[in-house]
Wavefront OBJ file of the C-alpha trace (Angstrom):
o trace
v -16.139 -24.970 2.007
v -17.110 -21.608 3.404
v -19.227 -19.244 1.315
v -17.919 -15.831 0.360
v -20.265 -13.006 1.286
v -19.214 -11.144 -1.874
v -21.405 -13.334 -4.056
v -21.567 -16.920 -2.907
v -18.227 -17.973 -4.428
v -16.779 -20.877 -2.397
v -13.537 -20.158 -0.594
v -10.849 -22.579 0.432
v -10.476 -23.406 4.113
v -6.870 -22.421 4.765
v -6.957 -23.971 8.229
v -6.657 -27.357 6.477
v -3.248 -27.597 4.759
v -4.393 -30.324 2.398
v -6.802 -27.877 0.771
v -4.255 -25.207 -0.074
v -4.213 -24.368 -3.800
v -1.652 -26.559 -5.577
v 0.743 -25.427 -8.218
v 0.690 -26.901 -11.695
v 2.386 -30.247 -11.978
v 1.723 -31.453 -8.436
v 0.296 -34.862 -7.694
v -3.480 -35.404 -8.015
v -5.657 -35.087 -4.948
v -6.045 -38.846 -4.535
v -2.308 -39.587 -4.439
v -0.554 -40.858 -1.337
v 0.749 -37.416 -0.393
v -2.531 -35.564 -0.930
v -2.712 -34.560 2.729
v 0.674 -32.848 2.603
v 0.916 -29.056 2.236
v 1.292 -27.902 -1.354
v 4.690 -26.658 -2.533
v 5.232 -22.992 -3.282
v 2.866 -21.930 -6.056
v 5.100 -19.161 -7.410
v 8.823 -18.519 -7.767
v 10.723 -16.531 -5.173
v 11.484 -13.560 -7.387
v 11.262 -9.799 -7.285
v 10.176 -9.576 -10.912
v 6.717 -8.295 -11.790
v 6.872 -8.805 -15.540
v 3.500 -8.187 -17.148
v 1.706 -7.397 -13.881
v -0.460 -4.271 -13.839
v 0.336 -2.003 -10.893
v -1.460 1.130 -9.690
v 0.323 3.633 -7.432
v -1.786 6.400 -5.924
v -0.493 9.788 -4.810
v 2.407 9.931 -7.270
v 2.195 13.567 -8.379
v 5.385 14.801 -6.705
v 8.651 14.052 -8.561
v 10.523 13.620 -5.280
v 7.866 11.704 -3.344
v 7.418 8.109 -2.234
v 4.716 7.409 -4.823
v 6.922 8.521 -7.708
v 9.897 6.502 -6.428
v 7.666 3.458 -5.997
v 6.238 3.715 -9.513
v 9.769 3.898 -10.916
v 10.846 0.793 -9.005
v 7.801 -1.221 -10.033
v 8.346 -0.263 -13.673
v 11.988 -1.333 -13.367
v 10.748 -4.711 -12.109
v 8.709 -5.182 -15.269
v 5.258 -4.045 -14.138
v 2.901 -2.087 -16.352
v 2.368 0.908 -14.102
v -0.458 3.401 -13.725
v -0.143 6.400 -11.429
v -2.821 8.759 -10.139
v -3.051 12.087 -8.316
v -5.579 14.874 -7.895
v -4.034 17.254 -10.436
v -2.968 17.178 -14.069
v 0.690 17.309 -13.109
v 0.418 13.525 -12.931
v 0.735 13.471 -16.724
v 4.167 15.123 -16.434
v 5.246 12.434 -13.983
v 3.830 9.715 -16.237
v 5.805 11.069 -19.180
v 9.019 11.110 -17.137
v 8.523 7.512 -16.015
v 7.082 6.115 -19.229
v 3.911 4.986 -17.450
v 0.209 5.898 -17.674
v -1.236 8.757 -15.623
v -4.762 9.411 -14.376
v -6.399 12.299 -12.512
v -8.928 11.413 -9.797
v -10.164 12.484 -6.379
v -9.723 9.244 -4.445
v -11.971 10.411 -1.608
v -14.882 10.328 -4.089
v -16.439 6.876 -4.492
v -17.645 7.501 -8.039
v -14.255 8.794 -9.194
v -12.520 5.724 -7.791
v -14.944 3.535 -9.728
v -14.269 5.493 -12.910
v -10.516 5.178 -12.301
v -10.798 1.394 -11.938
v -12.658 1.183 -15.252
v -10.151 3.445 -17.017
v -7.092 1.515 -15.803
v -8.672 -1.811 -16.794
v -9.498 -0.464 -20.249
v -6.051 0.970 -20.932
v -3.721 -1.441 -19.124
v -5.689 -4.441 -17.887
v -6.754 -5.745 -14.499
v -4.845 -4.309 -11.542
v -2.843 -6.967 -9.687
v -0.641 -4.695 -7.559
v -2.067 -1.741 -5.640
v 0.013 0.734 -3.646
v -2.210 3.034 -1.580
v 0.216 5.908 -1.148
v -2.248 8.812 -1.468
v -2.763 10.748 1.723
v -0.083 13.330 2.308
v -1.015 16.987 2.294
v -1.105 18.903 -0.973
v -1.487 22.504 -2.049
v -5.185 21.912 -2.594
v -5.564 20.127 0.754
v -2.959 21.335 3.265
v -2.093 19.441 6.436
v -4.082 20.416 9.522
v -1.994 21.023 12.653
v -4.237 21.830 15.622
v -4.819 20.465 19.123
v -7.943 18.330 19.376
v -9.747 21.055 21.330
v -9.352 23.417 18.366
v -9.901 20.893 15.576
v -13.101 21.357 13.603
v -15.204 18.422 12.497
v -14.592 19.241 8.826
v -10.829 19.306 9.419
v -11.024 15.953 11.203
v -13.058 14.415 8.378
v -10.689 15.846 5.786
v -7.657 14.162 7.354
v -9.475 10.844 7.794
v -10.786 10.879 4.232
v -7.446 11.813 2.682
v -5.365 9.310 4.644
v -7.738 6.395 5.335
v -10.842 6.564 3.143
v -8.689 6.687 0.007
v -7.058 3.358 0.947
v -10.462 1.814 1.705
v -12.102 2.936 -1.534
v -9.185 1.927 -3.765
v -8.744 -1.443 -2.067
v -12.450 -2.208 -2.354
v -12.404 -1.335 -6.050
v -9.761 -3.940 -6.907
v -9.892 -6.814 -4.389
v -12.673 -8.767 -6.096
v -10.715 -8.941 -9.337
v -7.550 -9.987 -7.516
v -9.459 -12.713 -5.679
v -10.995 -14.051 -8.886
v -7.544 -14.342 -10.471
v -6.038 -15.862 -7.323
v -3.146 -13.395 -7.029
v -2.697 -9.858 -5.801
v -0.604 -7.476 -3.740
v -1.822 -4.477 -1.754
v 0.603 -2.247 0.133
v -0.814 0.594 2.216
v 1.234 3.591 3.332
v 0.850 4.034 7.059
v 3.272 6.114 9.144
v 5.089 5.812 12.436
v 2.741 8.569 13.638
v -0.336 6.876 15.031
v 0.813 3.293 14.585
v 4.029 3.624 16.636
v 4.145 7.080 18.221
v 2.448 10.465 18.027
v 3.063 14.195 18.062
v 0.852 16.958 19.464
v -1.432 18.749 16.976
v -1.528 15.690 14.667
v -4.381 13.723 16.218
v -6.437 13.386 13.034
v -3.447 12.318 10.955
v -2.288 9.863 13.632
v -5.780 8.397 13.960
v -6.054 7.959 10.196
v -2.668 6.265 9.860
v -3.396 3.952 12.792
v -6.625 3.157 10.955
v -4.620 2.242 7.858
v -2.846 -0.434 9.887
v -6.160 -1.784 11.171
v -7.569 -1.858 7.637
v -4.441 -3.628 6.432
v -4.677 -6.405 8.997
v -8.415 -6.967 8.618
v -8.239 -7.010 4.825
v -5.258 -9.371 4.926
v -7.327 -11.908 6.834
v -10.282 -11.493 4.464
v -8.126 -12.068 1.379
v -5.698 -14.699 2.622
v -7.585 -17.602 1.040
v -7.565 -15.902 -2.351
v -3.829 -15.540 -2.933
v -3.843 -11.825 -2.091
v -1.440 -10.356 0.450
v -2.040 -7.032 2.197
v 0.718 -5.234 4.083
v 1.614 -1.751 5.307
v 4.812 0.277 5.239
v 5.233 2.912 7.957
v 7.863 5.546 7.103
v 9.410 7.755 9.738
v 11.091 11.042 8.797
v 11.679 11.016 5.036
v 13.521 13.816 3.249
v 11.680 15.401 0.320
v 11.553 18.890 -1.153
v 8.558 19.558 1.093
v 10.436 18.694 4.298
v 10.585 21.475 6.864
v 13.743 22.376 8.756
v 12.214 20.862 11.893
v 11.619 17.581 10.074
v 15.166 17.533 8.726
v 16.552 18.108 12.219
v 14.319 15.328 13.500
v 15.800 13.004 10.876
v 19.343 13.974 11.885
v 18.459 12.848 15.408
v 17.630 9.255 14.432
v 20.037 6.415 15.309
v 21.124 6.315 11.643
v 21.869 10.033 11.846
v 19.868 11.220 8.844
v 16.344 11.259 7.381
v 15.299 8.460 5.078
v 14.817 8.847 1.326
v 11.779 8.097 -0.852
v 13.836 5.449 -2.679
v 14.487 3.608 0.590
v 10.773 3.482 1.350
v 10.019 2.480 -2.245
v 12.434 -0.447 -1.947
v 10.456 -1.822 0.994
v 7.161 -1.324 -0.841
v 8.467 -3.004 -3.998
v 9.562 -6.075 -2.043
v 6.117 -6.475 -0.479
v 4.586 -6.129 -3.963
v 6.732 -8.916 -5.372
v 6.184 -12.686 -5.612
v 9.118 -13.029 -3.202
v 6.886 -11.707 -0.384
v 4.236 -14.406 -0.865
v 4.418 -15.586 2.788
v 4.095 -12.110 4.323
v 0.655 -10.644 4.956
v -1.044 -8.463 7.546
v 2.279 -6.924 8.580
v 3.551 -3.387 9.121
v 7.154 -2.711 8.098
v 8.609 0.350 9.829
v 11.165 2.332 7.803
v 12.509 4.917 10.236
v 16.244 4.389 10.733
v 15.675 2.602 14.040
v 14.073 5.639 15.648
v 11.027 3.809 17.016
v 13.062 1.191 18.899
v 15.583 3.511 20.547
v 15.087 3.867 24.282
v 17.180 7.017 24.736
v 19.233 9.534 22.795
v 22.808 8.403 22.135
v 24.109 11.521 20.440
l 1 2 3 4 5 6 7 8 9 10 11 12 13 14 15 16 17 18 19 20 21 22 23 24 25 26 27 28 29 30 31 32 33 34 35 36 37 38 39 40 41 42 43 44 45 46 47 48 49 50 51 52 53 54 55 56 57 58 59 60 61 62 63 64 65 66 67 68 69 70 71 72 73 74 75 76 77 78 79 80 81 82 83 84 85 86 87 88 89 90 91 92 93 94 95 96 97 98 99 100 101 102 103 104 105 106 107 108 109 110 111 112 113 114 115 116 117 118 119 120 121 122 123 124 125 126 127 128 129 130 131 132 133 134 135 136 137 138 139 140 141 142 143 144 145 146 147 148 149 150 151 152 153 154 155 156 157 158 159 160 161 162 163 164 165 166 167 168 169 170 171 172 173 174 175 176 177 178 179 180 181 182 183 184 185 186 187 188 189 190 191 192 193 194 195 196 197 198 199 200 201 202 203 204 205 206 207 208 209 210 211 212 213 214 215 216 217 218 219 220 221 222 223 224 225 226 227 228 229 230 231 232 233 234 235 236 237 238 239 240 241 242 243 244 245 246 247 248 249 250 251 252 253 254 255 256 257 258 259 260 261 262 263 264 265 266 267 268 269 270 271 272 273 274 275 276 277 278 279 280 281 282 283 284 285 286 287 288 289 290 291 292 293 294 295 296
């Protein structure tokens, strides 16, 4: 067996099917079929009953994080949500979940958040790294690269990529020890699929989210933890500008997407039903990224 650099814990060699973790009730290792791949270790279900889920960036009542938290709670998860302001407690009250305030670009605050969630709800088994969109306290930066300051660049990278790194790092060891976990990172079509002028820092950060997703998926694959990304296109929220709404009307579907539609994709990847999907990016953009030319 290989040795895990996180502390010497042996890891299974997933390149050898006979060593895949077996489900309860399977034949002993010395039986005639011991070299056969193990059957599915968990049911193909969307339910998350009893699982502890953390959704970051859920402060807006009409945002993707809020819609995702609601879906995960409906699936039976015990949900915690976090944002940078105390309005998260209003959202928590509306959803009947637990709210926390933390700056997820701060390593120490992420550590404190992990301890607080574990104390109040238990060990996190489902993590949705949704934090990253602009806020009143940290507005989006729209400048050409030639005019972009270093601090503005770092701010976009930290808000959109460092948050996913710090939160993932805080919870992956526990998931690995328990042999089950789901991480879904919010990327975007910008950076990973296409790009717009004046959004270089945002595009670079979101492309980085996809790279982090794939690398982490390969690191965690032997531990029963899947890591995937969802890349929304134009999604209609109260913060959408008229230009963004018009952009959504120009998609092949003929409208912007909704937070609930993105949340549905996230919830599936968080579920036991998605046990054979890892390291993938699911684009939710009404077909816009695959269209070769305008049809309307």
